[in-house]
C-alpha positions as CSV (number, residue, x, y, z in Angstrom):
1,M,-12.6,-18.3,-8.1
2,P,-14.2,-15.3,-6.5
3,E,-14.1,-11.9,-8.2
4,R,-11.2,-9.5,-7.5
5,V,-12.1,-6.7,-5.1
6,T,-10.5,-3.2,-5.0
7,F,-9.7,-1.7,-1.6
8,T,-8.8,1.9,-1.0
9,I,-6.1,2.4,1.6
10,T,-5.4,5.9,2.9
11,A,-1.9,6.4,4.3
12,V,-0.8,9.4,6.3
13,L,3.0,9.7,6.0
14,E,5.0,11.9,8.4
15,R,8.7,12.2,8.0
16,Q,10.5,11.1,11.2
17,D,14.0,12.3,10.4
18,G,16.3,13.3,7.5
19,P,15.9,16.0,4.9
20,P,12.7,16.4,2.9
21,A,12.4,13.8,0.1
22,A,10.9,14.3,-3.4
23,V,7.2,13.2,-3.3
24,D,7.7,11.1,-6.4
25,D,10.4,9.1,-4.6
26,V,8.2,8.6,-1.6
27,L,5.3,7.5,-3.8
28,Q,7.5,5.0,-5.7
29,A,8.8,3.5,-2.4
30,L,5.2,3.2,-1.1
31,T,4.1,1.6,-4.4
32,D,7.0,-0.9,-4.2
33,A,6.2,-1.8,-0.6
34,L,2.5,-2.3,-1.4
35,E,3.4,-4.5,-4.5
36,E,5.3,-6.8,-2.1
37,L,2.4,-7.1,0.3
38,N,1.1,-10.6,0.9
39,L,-1.9,-10.9,3.1
40,Y,-2.9,-14.1,5.0
41,V,-6.2,-14.6,6.7
42,E,-6.7,-17.5,9.0
43,D,-10.1,-19.2,9.7
44,P,-9.9,-20.4,13.3
45,D,-12.9,-22.6,13.0
46,D,-11.6,-24.5,10.0
47,D,-7.9,-24.3,10.6
48,T,-7.3,-23.1,7.0
49,E,-5.6,-20.1,5.6
50,S,-6.4,-17.9,2.6
51,R,-3.6,-16.0,0.9
52,F,-4.2,-12.8,-1.0
53,D,-1.7,-11.1,-3.4
54,T,-1.8,-7.6,-4.7
55,A,-2.9,-7.8,-8.4
56,G,-2.1,-4.2,-9.0
57,V,-1.2,-1.1,-7.0
58,T,-2.0,2.5,-8.0
59,V,-0.8,5.2,-5.7
60,V,-2.3,8.7,-6.2
61,Y,-1.9,11.9,-4.3
62,P,-3.8,15.2,-4.4
63,E,-2.5,17.9,-6.7
64,S,-2.2,20.2,-3.6
65,A,0.4,17.9,-2.1
66,P,3.9,19.4,-1.7
67,T,6.6,18.4,-4.1
68,R,8.9,17.5,-1.2
69,M,7.9,16.0,2.1
């Protein structure tokens, strides 16, 4: 089995409507969504598919981030 690899994903979130939400609630929702992520990669030459699951998700944000967004 190949080694696990860590990827860094940068997300820029912009509120589209509704009142500002607590940043902790936004981060929890983002963490939950990423934990549910299943990634499939097809090999068109071999007609096979590899499946990748998230082994662990850590969401961090800068200390300068607002408390509500």
